[in-house]
PDB file of N, CA, C, O and CB in Angstrom:
ATOM      1  N   MET A   1       0.847  -1.141   0.009  1.00  0.00           N
ATOM      2  CA  MET A   1       0.021  -0.059  -0.010  1.00  0.00           C
ATOM      3  C   MET A   1       0.918   1.250   0.059  1.00  0.00           C
ATOM      4  O   MET A   1       1.794   1.358   0.917  1.00  0.00           O
ATOM      5  CB  MET A   1      -0.992  -0.175   1.138  1.00  0.00           C
ATOM      6  N   LYS A   2       0.683   2.169  -0.811  1.00  0.00           N
ATOM      7  CA  LYS A   2       1.493   3.314  -1.041  1.00  0.00           C
ATOM      8  C   LYS A   2       0.971   4.381   0.080  1.00  0.00           C
ATOM      9  O   LYS A   2      -0.216   4.589   0.334  1.00  0.00           O
ATOM     10  CB  LYS A   2       1.344   3.847  -2.628  1.00  0.00           C
ATOM     11  N   ASP A   3       2.008   4.970   0.656  1.00  0.00           N
ATOM     12  CA  ASP A   3       1.747   6.020   1.763  1.00  0.00           C
ATOM     13  C   ASP A   3       1.731   7.382   1.016  1.00  0.00           C
ATOM     14  O   ASP A   3       2.607   7.647   0.193  1.00  0.00           O
ATOM     15  CB  ASP A   3       2.942   6.005   2.994  1.00  0.00           C
ATOM     16  N   ASP A   4       0.797   8.176   1.291  1.00  0.00           N
ATOM     17  CA  ASP A   4       0.704   9.543   0.662  1.00  0.00           C
ATOM     18  C   ASP A   4       1.413  10.605   1.493  1.00  0.00           C
ATOM     19  O   ASP A   4       1.204  11.789   1.233  1.00  0.00           O
ATOM     20  CB  ASP A   4      -0.783   9.959   0.478  1.00  0.00           C
ATOM     21  N   LYS A   5       2.198  10.271   2.429  1.00  0.00           N
ATOM     22  CA  LYS A   5       2.946  11.154   3.293  1.00  0.00           C
ATOM     23  C   LYS A   5       4.333  11.422   2.677  1.00  0.00           C
ATOM     24  O   LYS A   5       4.950  10.499   2.146  1.00  0.00           O
ATOM     25  CB  LYS A   5       3.074  10.545   4.714  1.00  0.00           C
ATOM     26  N   SER A   6       4.842  12.701   2.741  1.00  0.00           N
ATOM     27  CA  SER A   6       6.124  13.011   2.436  1.00  0.00           C
ATOM     28  C   SER A   6       7.133  12.721   3.465  1.00  0.00           C
ATOM     29  O   SER A   6       6.813  12.861   4.645  1.00  0.00           O
ATOM     30  CB  SER A   6       6.172  14.291   2.105  1.00  0.00           C
ATOM     31  N   ARG A   7       8.397  12.307   3.125  1.00  0.00           N
ATOM     32  CA  ARG A   7       9.275  12.089   4.193  1.00  0.00           C
ATOM     33  C   ARG A   7      10.384  13.108   4.212  1.00  0.00           C
ATOM     34  O   ARG A   7      10.783  13.616   3.163  1.00  0.00           O
ATOM     35  CB  ARG A   7       9.811  10.733   4.126  1.00  0.00           C
ATOM     36  N   TYR A   8      10.890  13.417   5.397  1.00  0.00           N
ATOM     37  CA  TYR A   8      11.898  14.488   5.571  1.00  0.00           C
ATOM     38  C   TYR A   8      12.814  14.081   6.714  1.00  0.00           C
ATOM     39  O   TYR A   8      12.356  13.680   7.784  1.00  0.00           O
ATOM     40  CB  TYR A   8      11.221  15.896   5.863  1.00  0.00           C
ATOM     41  N   THR A   9      14.051  14.184   6.483  1.00  0.00           N
ATOM     42  CA  THR A   9      15.065  13.855   7.507  1.00  0.00           C
ATOM     43  C   THR A   9      15.343  15.162   8.279  1.00  0.00           C
ATOM     44  O   THR A   9      15.637  16.192   7.673  1.00  0.00           O
ATOM     45  CB  THR A   9      16.420  13.252   6.846  1.00  0.00           C
ATOM     46  N   LEU A  10      15.250  15.111   9.559  1.00  0.00           N
ATOM     47  CA  LEU A  10      15.466  16.128  10.403  1.00  0.00           C
ATOM     48  C   LEU A  10      16.824  16.014  11.244  1.00  0.00           C
ATOM     49  O   LEU A  10      16.986  15.019  11.951  1.00  0.00           O
ATOM     50  CB  LEU A  10      14.299  16.206  11.246  1.00  0.00           C
ATOM     51  N   ARG A  11      17.693  16.902  11.189  1.00  0.00           N
ATOM     52  CA  ARG A  11      18.895  16.889  11.961  1.00  0.00           C
ATOM     53  C   ARG A  11      18.654  17.749  13.158  1.00  0.00           C
ATOM     54  O   ARG A  11      18.328  18.917  12.948  1.00  0.00           O
ATOM     55  CB  ARG A  11      20.103  17.364  11.152  1.00  0.00           C
ATOM     56  N   VAL A  12      18.782  17.283  14.499  1.00  0.00           N
ATOM     57  CA  VAL A  12      18.486  17.974  15.652  1.00  0.00           C
ATOM     58  C   VAL A  12      19.449  17.541  16.728  1.00  0.00           C
ATOM     59  O   VAL A  12      19.954  16.419  16.703  1.00  0.00           O
ATOM     60  CB  VAL A  12      17.072  17.766  16.039  1.00  0.00           C
ATOM     61  N   ALA A  13      19.710  18.428  17.678  1.00  0.00           N
ATOM     62  CA  ALA A  13      20.515  18.100  18.864  1.00  0.00           C
ATOM     63  C   ALA A  13      19.870  16.923  19.695  1.00  0.00           C
ATOM     64  O   ALA A  13      18.657  16.878  19.898  1.00  0.00           O
ATOM     65  CB  ALA A  13      20.667  19.384  19.764  1.00  0.00           C
ATOM     66  N   PRO A  14      20.723  16.007  20.146  1.00  0.00           N
ATOM     67  CA  PRO A  14      20.167  14.858  20.927  1.00  0.00           C
ATOM     68  C   PRO A  14      19.298  15.400  22.209  1.00  0.00           C
ATOM     69  O   PRO A  14      18.263  14.852  22.591  1.00  0.00           O
ATOM     70  CB  PRO A  14      21.426  13.893  21.434  1.00  0.00           C
ATOM     71  N   GLU A  15      19.791  16.382  22.720  1.00  0.00           N
ATOM     72  CA  GLU A  15      19.059  16.951  23.984  1.00  0.00           C
ATOM     73  C   GLU A  15      17.644  17.358  23.523  1.00  0.00           C
ATOM     74  O   GLU A  15      16.650  16.980  24.143  1.00  0.00           O
ATOM     75  CB  GLU A  15      19.861  18.294  24.656  1.00  0.00           C
ATOM     76  N   LEU A  16      17.569  18.137  22.422  1.00  0.00           N
ATOM     77  CA  LEU A  16      16.195  18.617  21.919  1.00  0.00           C
ATOM     78  C   LEU A  16      15.306  17.417  21.525  1.00  0.00           C
ATOM     79  O   LEU A  16      14.101  17.459  21.772  1.00  0.00           O
ATOM     80  CB  LEU A  16      16.358  19.594  20.636  1.00  0.00           C
ATOM     81  N   LEU A  17      15.857  16.364  20.928  1.00  0.00           N
ATOM     82  CA  LEU A  17      15.191  15.210  20.461  1.00  0.00           C
ATOM     83  C   LEU A  17      14.688  14.452  21.722  1.00  0.00           C
ATOM     84  O   LEU A  17      13.582  13.912  21.713  1.00  0.00           O
ATOM     85  CB  LEU A  17      16.139  14.338  19.558  1.00  0.00           C
ATOM     86  N   GLU A  18      15.427  14.420  22.700  1.00  0.00           N
ATOM     87  CA  GLU A  18      15.018  13.753  24.019  1.00  0.00           C
ATOM     88  C   GLU A  18      13.884  14.506  24.705  1.00  0.00           C
ATOM     89  O   GLU A  18      12.981  13.889  25.272  1.00  0.00           O
ATOM     90  CB  GLU A  18      16.243  13.676  25.016  1.00  0.00           C
ATOM     91  N   LYS A  19      13.927  15.814  24.657  1.00  0.00           N
ATOM     92  CA  LYS A  19      12.819  16.626  25.218  1.00  0.00           C
ATOM     93  C   LYS A  19      11.620  16.521  24.406  1.00  0.00           C
ATOM     94  O   LYS A  19      10.528  16.425  24.966  1.00  0.00           O
ATOM     95  CB  LYS A  19      13.187  18.059  25.341  1.00  0.00           C
ATOM     96  N   LEU A  20      11.724  16.532  23.052  1.00  0.00           N
ATOM     97  CA  LEU A  20      10.572  16.212  22.254  1.00  0.00           C
ATOM     98  C   LEU A  20       9.862  14.855  22.644  1.00  0.00           C
ATOM     99  O   LEU A  20       8.644  14.729  22.774  1.00  0.00           O
ATOM    100  CB  LEU A  20      11.006  16.173  20.811  1.00  0.00           C
ATOM    101  N   ALA A  21      10.786  13.877  22.809  1.00  0.00           N
ATOM    102  CA  ALA A  21      10.283  12.480  23.142  1.00  0.00           C
ATOM    103  C   ALA A  21       9.415  12.434  24.390  1.00  0.00           C
ATOM    104  O   ALA A  21       8.417  11.717  24.473  1.00  0.00           O
ATOM    105  CB  ALA A  21      11.474  11.513  23.349  1.00  0.00           C
ATOM    106  N   TYR A  22       9.890  13.315  25.451  1.00  0.00           N
ATOM    107  CA  TYR A  22       9.208  13.481  26.642  1.00  0.00           C
ATOM    108  C   TYR A  22       7.815  14.037  26.472  1.00  0.00           C
ATOM    109  O   TYR A  22       6.778  13.527  26.896  1.00  0.00           O
ATOM    110  CB  TYR A  22       9.977  14.308  27.497  1.00  0.00           C
ATOM    111  N   ILE A  23       7.945  15.165  25.786  1.00  0.00           N
ATOM    112  CA  ILE A  23       6.534  15.830  25.397  1.00  0.00           C
ATOM    113  C   ILE A  23       5.716  14.864  24.769  1.00  0.00           C
ATOM    114  O   ILE A  23       4.590  14.675  25.228  1.00  0.00           O
ATOM    115  CB  ILE A  23       6.637  17.061  24.404  1.00  0.00           C
ATOM    116  N   ALA A  24       6.174  14.118  23.627  1.00  0.00           N
ATOM    117  CA  ALA A  24       5.185  13.272  22.957  1.00  0.00           C
ATOM    118  C   ALA A  24       4.696  12.145  23.763  1.00  0.00           C
ATOM    119  O   ALA A  24       3.550  11.718  23.618  1.00  0.00           O
ATOM    120  CB  ALA A  24       5.725  12.745  21.733  1.00  0.00           C
ATOM    121  N   GLU A  25       5.569  11.624  24.650  1.00  0.00           N
ATOM    122  CA  GLU A  25       5.032  10.522  25.476  1.00  0.00           C
ATOM    123  C   GLU A  25       3.947  11.103  26.454  1.00  0.00           C
ATOM    124  O   GLU A  25       2.908  10.484  26.687  1.00  0.00           O
ATOM    125  CB  GLU A  25       6.220   9.798  26.295  1.00  0.00           C
ATOM    126  N   TYR A  26       4.220  12.248  26.979  1.00  0.00           N
ATOM    127  CA  TYR A  26       3.329  12.867  27.888  1.00  0.00           C
ATOM    128  C   TYR A  26       1.877  13.134  27.183  1.00  0.00           C
ATOM    129  O   TYR A  26       0.827  13.017  27.814  1.00  0.00           O
ATOM    130  CB  TYR A  26       4.004  14.209  28.402  1.00  0.00           C
ATOM    131  N   GLU A  27       1.930  13.471  25.932  1.00  0.00           N
ATOM    132  CA  GLU A  27       0.687  13.612  25.135  1.00  0.00           C
ATOM    133  C   GLU A  27       0.137  12.383  24.530  1.00  0.00           C
ATOM    134  O   GLU A  27      -0.921  12.441  23.904  1.00  0.00           O
ATOM    135  CB  GLU A  27       0.899  14.540  24.073  1.00  0.00           C
ATOM    136  N   GLY A  28       0.793  11.256  24.676  1.00  0.00           N
ATOM    137  CA  GLY A  28       0.334  10.018  24.242  1.00  0.00           C
ATOM    138  C   GLY A  28       0.540   9.973  22.701  1.00  0.00           C
ATOM    139  O   GLY A  28      -0.311   9.484  21.957  1.00  0.00           O
ATOM    140  N   ARG A  29       1.687  10.495  22.263  1.00  0.00           N
ATOM    141  CA  ARG A  29       1.905  10.449  20.781  1.00  0.00           C
ATOM    142  C   ARG A  29       3.285   9.994  20.567  1.00  0.00           C
ATOM    143  O   ARG A  29       4.108   9.898  21.477  1.00  0.00           O
ATOM    144  CB  ARG A  29       1.670  11.833  20.074  1.00  0.00           C
ATOM    145  N   THR A  30       3.517   9.709  19.294  1.00  0.00           N
ATOM    146  CA  THR A  30       4.895   9.349  18.810  1.00  0.00           C
ATOM    147  C   THR A  30       5.552  10.698  18.645  1.00  0.00           C
ATOM    148  O   THR A  30       4.852  11.709  18.602  1.00  0.00           O
ATOM    149  CB  THR A  30       4.908   8.467  17.404  1.00  0.00           C
ATOM    150  N   LYS A  31       6.930  10.760  18.545  1.00  0.00           N
ATOM    151  CA  LYS A  31       7.565  11.921  18.234  1.00  0.00           C
ATOM    152  C   LYS A  31       7.169  12.406  16.776  1.00  0.00           C
ATOM    153  O   LYS A  31       7.062  13.619  16.595  1.00  0.00           O
ATOM    154  CB  LYS A  31       9.038  11.708  18.399  1.00  0.00           C
ATOM    155  N   ASN A  32       6.963  11.597  15.808  1.00  0.00           N
ATOM    156  CA  ASN A  32       6.526  12.066  14.623  1.00  0.00           C
ATOM    157  C   ASN A  32       5.151  12.721  14.634  1.00  0.00           C
ATOM    158  O   ASN A  32       4.948  13.742  13.976  1.00  0.00           O
ATOM    159  CB  ASN A  32       6.565  11.025  13.734  1.00  0.00           C
ATOM    160  N   ARG A  33       4.216  12.154  15.365  1.00  0.00           N
ATOM    161  CA  ARG A  33       2.881  12.762  15.482  1.00  0.00           C
ATOM    162  C   ARG A  33       3.030  14.160  16.313  1.00  0.00           C
ATOM    163  O   ARG A  33       2.377  15.150  15.986  1.00  0.00           O
ATOM    164  CB  ARG A  33       1.844  11.695  16.241  1.00  0.00           C
ATOM    165  N   GLU A  34       3.767  14.163  17.202  1.00  0.00           N
ATOM    166  CA  GLU A  34       3.939  15.336  18.014  1.00  0.00           C
ATOM    167  C   GLU A  34       4.539  16.519  17.100  1.00  0.00           C
ATOM    168  O   GLU A  34       4.130  17.679  17.151  1.00  0.00           O
ATOM    169  CB  GLU A  34       4.897  14.987  19.261  1.00  0.00           C
ATOM    170  N   LEU A  35       5.521  16.077  16.292  1.00  0.00           N
ATOM    171  CA  LEU A  35       6.112  17.130  15.393  1.00  0.00           C
ATOM    172  C   LEU A  35       4.968  17.583  14.425  1.00  0.00           C
ATOM    173  O   LEU A  35       4.800  18.780  14.193  1.00  0.00           O
ATOM    174  CB  LEU A  35       7.422  16.550  14.547  1.00  0.00           C
ATOM    175  N   GLU A  36       4.154  16.578  13.841  1.00  0.00           N
ATOM    176  CA  GLU A  36       3.092  16.991  12.973  1.00  0.00           C
ATOM    177  C   GLU A  36       2.147  17.919  13.591  1.00  0.00           C
ATOM    178  O   GLU A  36       1.743  18.883  12.940  1.00  0.00           O
ATOM    179  CB  GLU A  36       2.382  15.865  12.493  1.00  0.00           C
ATOM    180  N   GLN A  37       1.743  17.702  14.845  1.00  0.00           N
ATOM    181  CA  GLN A  37       0.823  18.669  15.591  1.00  0.00           C
ATOM    182  C   GLN A  37       1.487  20.053  15.779  1.00  0.00           C
ATOM    183  O   GLN A  37       0.831  21.080  15.601  1.00  0.00           O
ATOM    184  CB  GLN A  37       0.438  18.080  17.030  1.00  0.00           C
ATOM    185  N   MET A  38       2.713  20.077  16.119  1.00  0.00           N
ATOM    186  CA  MET A  38       3.505  21.420  16.240  1.00  0.00           C
ATOM    187  C   MET A  38       3.506  22.097  14.972  1.00  0.00           C
ATOM    188  O   MET A  38       3.265  23.304  14.951  1.00  0.00           O
ATOM    189  CB  MET A  38       4.994  21.230  16.683  1.00  0.00           C
ATOM    190  N   ILE A  39       3.767  21.417  13.830  1.00  0.00           N
ATOM    191  CA  ILE A  39       3.796  22.007  12.560  1.00  0.00           C
ATOM    192  C   ILE A  39       2.406  22.643  12.321  1.00  0.00           C
ATOM    193  O   ILE A  39       2.322  23.833  12.016  1.00  0.00           O
ATOM    194  CB  ILE A  39       4.176  20.965  11.479  1.00  0.00           C
ATOM    195  N   LYS A  40       1.392  21.912  12.449  1.00  0.00           N
ATOM    196  CA  LYS A  40       0.077  22.255  12.115  1.00  0.00           C
ATOM    197  C   LYS A  40      -0.363  23.496  12.897  1.00  0.00           C
ATOM    198  O   LYS A  40      -1.022  24.402  12.388  1.00  0.00           O
ATOM    199  CB  LYS A  40      -0.831  21.093  12.367  1.00  0.00           C
ATOM    200  N   GLN A  41       0.056  23.474  14.195  1.00  0.00           N
ATOM    201  CA  GLN A  41      -0.249  24.726  15.051  1.00  0.00           C
ATOM    202  C   GLN A  41       0.478  25.943  14.508  1.00  0.00           C
ATOM    203  O   GLN A  41      -0.089  27.033  14.437  1.00  0.00           O
ATOM    204  CB  GLN A  41       0.189  24.513  16.578  1.00  0.00           C
ATOM    205  N   ARG A  42       1.692  25.763  14.139  1.00  0.00           N
ATOM    206  CA  ARG A  42       2.566  26.843  13.657  1.00  0.00           C
ATOM    207  C   ARG A  42       2.063  27.481  12.273  1.00  0.00           C
ATOM    208  O   ARG A  42       2.080  28.689  12.041  1.00  0.00           O
ATOM    209  CB  ARG A  42       4.026  26.267  13.490  1.00  0.00           C
ATOM    210  N   VAL A  43       1.620  26.502  11.400  1.00  0.00           N
ATOM    211  CA  VAL A  43       1.065  26.936  10.170  1.00  0.00           C
ATOM    212  C   VAL A  43      -0.212  27.730  10.300  1.00  0.00           C
ATOM    213  O   VAL A  43      -0.453  28.726   9.618  1.00  0.00           O
ATOM    214  CB  VAL A  43       0.839  25.798   9.335  1.00  0.00           C
ATOM    215  N   ALA A  44      -1.049  27.203  11.258  1.00  0.00           N
ATOM    216  CA  ALA A  44      -2.462  27.839  11.549  1.00  0.00           C
ATOM    217  C   ALA A  44      -2.172  29.287  12.088  1.00  0.00           C
ATOM    218  O   ALA A  44      -2.844  30.237  11.688  1.00  0.00           O
ATOM    219  CB  ALA A  44      -3.375  26.925  12.722  1.00  0.00           C
ATOM    220  N   ALA A  45      -1.202  29.430  12.964  1.00  0.00           N
ATOM    221  CA  ALA A  45      -0.805  30.664  13.595  1.00  0.00           C
ATOM    222  C   ALA A  45      -0.355  31.636  12.529  1.00  0.00           C
ATOM    223  O   ALA A  45      -0.779  32.791  12.500  1.00  0.00           O
ATOM    224  CB  ALA A  45       0.302  30.427  14.628  1.00  0.00           C
ATOM    225  N   PHE A  46       0.504  31.157  11.658  1.00  0.00           N
ATOM    226  CA  PHE A  46       1.069  32.060  10.593  1.00  0.00           C
ATOM    227  C   PHE A  46      -0.064  32.447   9.550  1.00  0.00           C
ATOM    228  O   PHE A  46      -0.137  33.578   9.070  1.00  0.00           O
ATOM    229  CB  PHE A  46       2.313  31.317   9.828  1.00  0.00           C
ATOM    230  N   GLU A  47      -0.875  31.498   9.262  1.00  0.00           N
ATOM    231  CA  GLU A  47      -2.027  31.721   8.333  1.00  0.00           C
ATOM    232  C   GLU A  47      -3.040  32.840   8.990  1.00  0.00           C
ATOM    233  O   GLU A  47      -3.546  33.738   8.317  1.00  0.00           O
ATOM    234  CB  GLU A  47      -2.825  30.253   8.070  1.00  0.00           C
ATOM    235  N   ARG A  48      -3.235  32.683  10.213  1.00  0.00           N
ATOM    236  CA  ARG A  48      -4.165  33.700  10.878  1.00  0.00           C
ATOM    237  C   ARG A  48      -3.609  35.128  10.777  1.00  0.00           C
ATOM    238  O   ARG A  48      -4.329  36.112  10.612  1.00  0.00           O
ATOM    239  CB  ARG A  48      -4.381  33.345  12.413  1.00  0.00           C
ATOM    240  N   GLU A  49      -2.272  35.164  10.890  1.00  0.00           N
ATOM    241  CA  GLU A  49      -1.570  36.525  10.772  1.00  0.00           C
ATOM    242  C   GLU A  49      -1.381  37.043   9.377  1.00  0.00           C
ATOM    243  O   GLU A  49      -1.469  38.245   9.128  1.00  0.00           O
ATOM    244  CB  GLU A  49      -0.204  36.461  11.396  1.00  0.00           C
ATOM    245  N   HIS A  50      -1.116  36.115   8.449  1.00  0.00           N
ATOM    246  CA  HIS A  50      -0.594  36.547   7.130  1.00  0.00           C
ATOM    247  C   HIS A  50      -1.576  36.043   6.028  1.00  0.00           C
ATOM    248  O   HIS A  50      -1.386  36.460   4.886  1.00  0.00           O
ATOM    249  CB  HIS A  50       0.899  35.974   6.881  1.00  0.00           C
ATOM    250  N   GLY A  51      -2.497  35.278   6.238  1.00  0.00           N
ATOM    251  CA  GLY A  51      -3.317  34.704   5.259  1.00  0.00           C
ATOM    252  C   GLY A  51      -3.004  33.330   4.816  1.00  0.00           C
ATOM    253  O   GLY A  51      -1.950  32.831   5.211  1.00  0.00           O
ATOM    254  N   THR A  52      -3.799  32.651   4.035  1.00  0.00           N
ATOM    255  CA  THR A  52      -3.538  31.338   3.588  1.00  0.00           C
ATOM    256  C   THR A  52      -2.314  31.171   2.808  1.00  0.00           C
ATOM    257  O   THR A  52      -2.007  32.000   1.952  1.00  0.00           O
ATOM    258  CB  THR A  52      -4.605  30.883   2.843  1.00  0.00           C
ATOM    259  N   ILE A  53      -1.584  30.126   3.064  1.00  0.00           N
ATOM    260  CA  ILE A  53      -0.372  29.840   2.240  1.00  0.00           C
ATOM    261  C   ILE A  53      -0.847  28.933   1.138  1.00  0.00           C
ATOM    262  O   ILE A  53      -1.506  27.926   1.396  1.00  0.00           O
ATOM    263  CB  ILE A  53       0.827  29.161   3.088  1.00  0.00           C
ATOM    264  N   PRO A  54      -0.510  29.290  -0.129  1.00  0.00           N
ATOM    265  CA  PRO A  54      -0.914  28.442  -1.229  1.00  0.00           C
ATOM    266  C   PRO A  54       0.001  27.219  -1.270  1.00  0.00           C
ATOM    267  O   PRO A  54       1.191  27.275  -0.960  1.00  0.00           O
ATOM    268  CB  PRO A  54      -0.875  29.218  -2.573  1.00  0.00           C
ATOM    269  N   THR A  55      -0.627  26.107  -1.673  1.00  0.00           N
ATOM    270  CA  THR A  55       0.183  24.817  -1.908  1.00  0.00           C
ATOM    271  C   THR A  55       0.438  24.527  -3.322  1.00  0.00           C
ATOM    272  O   THR A  55      -0.229  25.123  -4.168  1.00  0.00           O
ATOM    273  CB  THR A  55      -0.517  23.608  -1.330  1.00  0.00           C
ATOM    274  N   ALA A  56       1.304  23.702  -3.660  1.00  0.00           N
ATOM    275  CA  ALA A  56       1.703  23.421  -5.045  1.00  0.00           C
ATOM    276  C   ALA A  56       0.384  22.812  -5.647  1.00  0.00           C
ATOM    277  O   ALA A  56       0.112  23.136  -6.803  1.00  0.00           O
ATOM    278  CB  ALA A  56       3.036  22.385  -5.147  1.00  0.00           C
ATOM    279  N   GLN A  57      -0.398  22.026  -5.028  1.00  0.00           N
ATOM    280  CA  GLN A  57      -1.745  21.499  -5.620  1.00  0.00           C
ATOM    281  C   GLN A  57      -2.638  22.605  -6.030  1.00  0.00           C
ATOM    282  O   GLN A  57      -3.232  22.566  -7.107  1.00  0.00           O
ATOM    283  CB  GLN A  57      -2.534  20.615  -4.591  1.00  0.00           C
ATOM    284  N   GLU A  58      -2.756  23.670  -5.131  1.00  0.00           N
ATOM    285  CA  GLU A  58      -3.641  24.865  -5.429  1.00  0.00           C
ATOM    286  C   GLU A  58      -3.187  25.600  -6.678  1.00  0.00           C
ATOM    287  O   GLU A  58      -4.003  26.053  -7.480  1.00  0.00           O
ATOM    288  CB  GLU A  58      -3.647  25.870  -4.227  1.00  0.00           C
ATOM    289  N   GLN A  59      -1.892  25.709  -6.830  1.00  0.00           N
ATOM    290  CA  GLN A  59      -1.250  26.548  -7.818  1.00  0.00           C
ATOM    291  C   GLN A  59      -1.196  25.868  -9.180  1.00  0.00           C
ATOM    292  O   GLN A  59      -0.857  26.553 -10.145  1.00  0.00           O
ATOM    293  CB  GLN A  59       0.144  26.914  -7.363  1.00  0.00           C
ATOM    294  N   GLY A  60      -1.495  24.606  -9.344  1.00  0.00           N
ATOM    295  CA  GLY A  60      -1.685  24.075 -10.698  1.00  0.00           C
ATOM    296  C   GLY A  60      -1.122  22.861 -10.756  1.00  0.00           C
ATOM    297  O   GLY A  60      -1.156  22.214 -11.803  1.00  0.00           O
TER     298      GLY A  60
END
């Protein structure tokens, strides 16, 4: 089955990754899902202030 999600390698300090793991576990999520939630929140905040960000799909 094909996954429709993009993949991205993130380089981050070990201490920061450890803290992310702590937060994710506290919230009952994987580190990946926690990052996804954080990104969604940041995008929503940006779009509230600056307007909708167009995606490649929307552009053509």
